[in-house]
N, C-alpha and C positions, 0 to 999 in steps of 0.2 A: 608454708606458702600463703595460706589464707590470712595469716596474721599480718603479713607484709603488704597484702594487696591494697588496703586503703592508702598506705603511704605512697605506693607507686602511682595510684590514681592522682593523689595530690601533687606529686612531683611532675607528672606528665601535664596535668592541667596548668600548673604554674609555668612550665616551660612554654606551652602553647600561648598562654596569655602574654608572656614576655616577648615572644616572636611577633605576635600581632601588634603589640605596643610599639616595638621597634619599627615595624613596617609602616604603621600609621604615622609615626613621627617622621620617618624618612620621606613618605609621600607628601606630608604637610610641608616639609622643608623644601622639597622639589617644587611644589606648587607655588610657594612664596617666592622662591628664586626665579621661577619662570615669570610670575607676575611682575616682579621688580625690574626685569629686563625687557619687558614687553611694553611698547608704547606705540602710538599712532605715528607712523613714519611714512612720508610720501613726497615724491618730486614729480611734477608734471611738466612736460615739454610741449611746445606749440605744435610740433608735427613729428611723427616718428620717422619719416623718410623725406629727404630733400634730394631731388633729381635734377641734374644739370647736363646740358650739352655745351661744351666750351671748345672753341678752336685753339690750336696751338698758339701760344703767345698772348692769349686773351685772359681776362679776369672776370670773375663774377662775385657779387656781394649779396649777402642776405642776412636775416636776423633770426636768431633762435631765442625763444622766450621760455623762461622757467618759472614755476610757481611752487611755493612751499605749501604742500597739501597736508603737512603735519599739524600737530596741536601745540608745538613749541617752537621757539626761535631756533634757527639752525643756520649753519654756514656750509655752503656748497663749493666744491672745488672742481673747476673745469679741467677736462683732459681730452686729448685728441689721439686716437690710436687707429692704425690700420686694422682691417679685419678680413677674414675669408669665411666662406661657408663651411661650417663645422660638420654638418650631418645632412641627411636627406630631408629634414624638416625645414632647412634654410636657416638654422640657428647661426648667428654671427659668432665667430671666434676671434676676439680682439687680441692683437699681438703687441708685445712690448716694442715701443717706438725705436729702440736701438737696433732691433733686428728687422723691423718692417721695411727699412729702406731698400733691402735686397729683393723685396717682392716685386714681381712684374706688375702687380696691380696696386702698388703703394700710392696713397693719396695724402696721408697725414702731413708730409713735409710740404705740400702745396697749400695747406690751410693755415691762415694767419688769424689768430684770435687771442684776446687777452686771457691770461691764465690766473688773474687775480681772483681770490676767493669772493664769494657773494654771500652776504649775510641777509637773511630774510625773516621777517616775522610771520606767524601763521597766516596763511591765505595771501601773503604778499608776493608780488611778481617782479621780475626783472628781465631785461633784455641784453643780449650780447650780439654785436656785429661780428661777422666772420667773412673773410675774403679768400677766394680760391684763385690762385695764379698758376696757370698752366705754362710750362716752359715751351719755348719756340720749337724745340726739337722733339717734343713729345709725340710718340707714335699713336695713331688712332687705336681706340679700344677703351676698356673700362678701367676705372680707378675707384677704390673704395676705402672709406674711413668712417669713424664714428666720433661724434662730440658727446662726451659723457659728463655727468655731474654727480659727484659722490659726496658723502658726508665726512670723508677723511682725505687727507692729502694723498696724491698718487703714490702707490706702493706696488712694486713689481715682485712677482714670485716666479722664479725660473724664467721661462721665455714667454709667459702669458701674464696678462694683467689681472689682478684680483678685482672683479667687477661686482662683488656683492654690495648691496645698498647703493647701486649706481643706476641711473636712468639717463637716457640720452636719445640722440637721433642719428640715423644712418645717413651718410652723405654718399650719393652715387653720382659719379661723373663719367660722362662719355666724351672722350676726346674726339672731336669732329674729324671726319676723314673716312677712308675706306676701311672700316673695321670689319673683322671677320665674324659674321653671324652664321653659326653652324650648330644646329641641334638635331637630335635624333631620338626616336622612341626607344628607350632602353628596355622597357618591359610594358606590355599590356596583356594582362592575364586575369583569370579567375582562380580561386583556390582549387577548384575541381571542375570537371567537365559534365558531371551528372548531378542533378539536384532533384530531391523529392518535391520540394517546394522552395519558395523564397525564404529569406532574402538572398540575393546574389551580390557578392563583393567584387569590386574591380580594383586592380592595382595599375596605376599609371605612373611610370617612372620615366623622366625625360633627362637626357644628358646634354650638357652644353660643352661642345668641343671648340667653341669660338673664343674670342678674347674680349667679349663685351656681354653684359647682362642682357637677358631677353625675358619676355613674359609670354610663355606658351599658354594659349587660352582657346577653349573650344567646347566640344560636346562629345558624348557617347550616345549614339543612336542604337536602340535595341529594336530588332524586327523579328516577327514570327516566321514560320515556315512559308507563309503565303506572301511575305514581303511587306506586311502591314506593320507600321511603326507602333510598338507596344509602349515605349517610353523614351524619354530623352533626359540624360543627366548632364549638368553643366560641370565643366572642368576649369578650375582656377578662377572662380567668380571674384575672388578678392585681388586679382591682378598681382600675384606674388612673383618676385623676381627669381630667376635662375641664374646664378653667378657662373663665371667662366670656370672651366675645368672641374665641374661638379655635377652631381646628379640630385634631382629633387623628386620626392614622392608626393604627388599632388593629391590632396584630400578635398573634402567638401568645404563649404563656407564656414562650417562650425568646427573644422579641424578633425572630423571623423572620416572613416573610410567612405569611398564612393560606393553607394549601395543602391541596388534596384530592388524595390519591394513590389512584386507583382500584385495586381488587384484582381480578385475573382479567381475562377478556376483556370489554371494555367497548365498547359501540356504541350509537348512537342519540342522541336529543334528551334533554337533561337540563335540569331547572329548579332554581334555587337560591333559597331564601327566607330573607331576613335578618329576624330578630325580636329587638329589643332592648328592655329595660326600664330606666327611670331615674326618679329623683325620688321624692318623698313628698308625696302619694300617688303610686303607681306610674303612670307614663305609658309608652306603647308607641310604638316606631318600627319601621317595616317597609319592605321593598323586595324586589323580585323581579327575576330575570334568567334568560335561557335561553342555552344553548350546545350545540354538537354535539360528540360524540366519534365519529369515524369512522376506524378503522385502515385507511386506503385501501390501504396497501402489502400488508397481509395479505389484504384483499379482492381485490386485483388478482392475487395469487398463486393464490387460490382460484378466481377466474374463469378464469384461464389453465389451471389444472388441469382444470376442468370442460370447457372448450372442447377441450382435448387429449383428454379421455376420450370426448367425443361424437364427435370425428373418428376416434378409434381404433375406436369401436363401429360407426360407419358403414363403415369399412374392413373390419372383421371380417365384417359382414353381407354386403357385396359379395363378399368372398372365399368365404363360405359358399354364397351363391347360385351362384357360378361352379362351385364344387365339386359341388353338386347337379346342375347342368346337365351337367357333364362326366361324372358317373357315369351319368346317364340315357343319354347318347350311347353310352357304352361298352357298356351293356346291350343296345342294338339292333344292334350290330356294324356293320362297314363296308358301305356300299352298300345299306342297307335293313333288312328284317326279320331276325330271328335265324336262324342256320344251321339247316337241317333242317326248316324250316317249309314249309307249302304256301301257294302264292299264293291269295289269295281269288278266287272266281269273279267274272267281269266283271259289272258292275252291269247289271240289266235295267231297261228303261223301265217305268215304272209304268202299269198299266192298271186301269181301273175295271171290275170284273166285271159290273156292271149295264149297261154300255154295249154296244150291238150290235156284232157282229164285222163289220167292213167286208168287202164282196164285190167281186170283180173281174168284171163282166159280160163283159168282153172275152174272158175265157177260156172262156165257155160257147158251145156250137154254136147256130147260129141256128135258129129254128123252121121255116124253109122252106129247102129245098135248091135 
């Protein structure tokens, strides 16, 4: 066994070296492949959202500008597709035009724009005119589509458009008339009702049951048990749209949760009031909730400190009383009164001075001898 041990070590070492070499070569190849397919690519549009209110039978015209923000000459292909809200973040879900005509909120067929490719040098810009023509029999409500620019000709996959490497603008149209504006608070909550300390997260979900997009916007006002305002949070500062038949979870301006971070020592019962406005004329949505903030660890430390202080005070008082008693005993001396003093006279029985003095007749001589 010992004779073969060096050979085994050599074989194992050689195998490990081979594995590391293969891994290194594979990693180098992967890096080269990634670098060879990576380049600066970019399309910029003049505005991410175009909003219009158009009467039935009327038209609107506008211009969309694009810019080649890449580092090489490129050709861009315009596309127009309907969309609907895909999730509670408001992400648009673009739909293949052949199926979008059946949608209640279809707009793509009302938009007219040249679909000719646009070739641009780096940092070069171009413009395209587009026209929106609303049919005379169009019902009041919202209609939605997007004008996209990609680096490859339009290609469909299933019922959805492949929108990778595509940038564009959303087109929102409100057909004038008596549209149905109806929204409600789907959820206003905190993850829990009891907090040791901050932060406190709020969830604000609003549902649109109408047929036109709305922009719910307002505040969350937080008050303590005495009714004093502790803080105010803004809801939908970026004026984000809530599309028909959808729910949106509203976050803060940076796309994070709505959070209250208490300042200083916070304790007690708090109430939070949600107040949102939307629509024209303005409509109001409201909701309330309560929660507790109790820093129980700090309170426990304070309680223990108070108990210890009380016990120490009791101990000090007892020791003080013992000291007073000991001092009194020392002042009397051992075995009784202080040295050099006289003993008090013995106590005499009490006699009433008005009572007669008793006589002993047996001590007197008799009257006859």
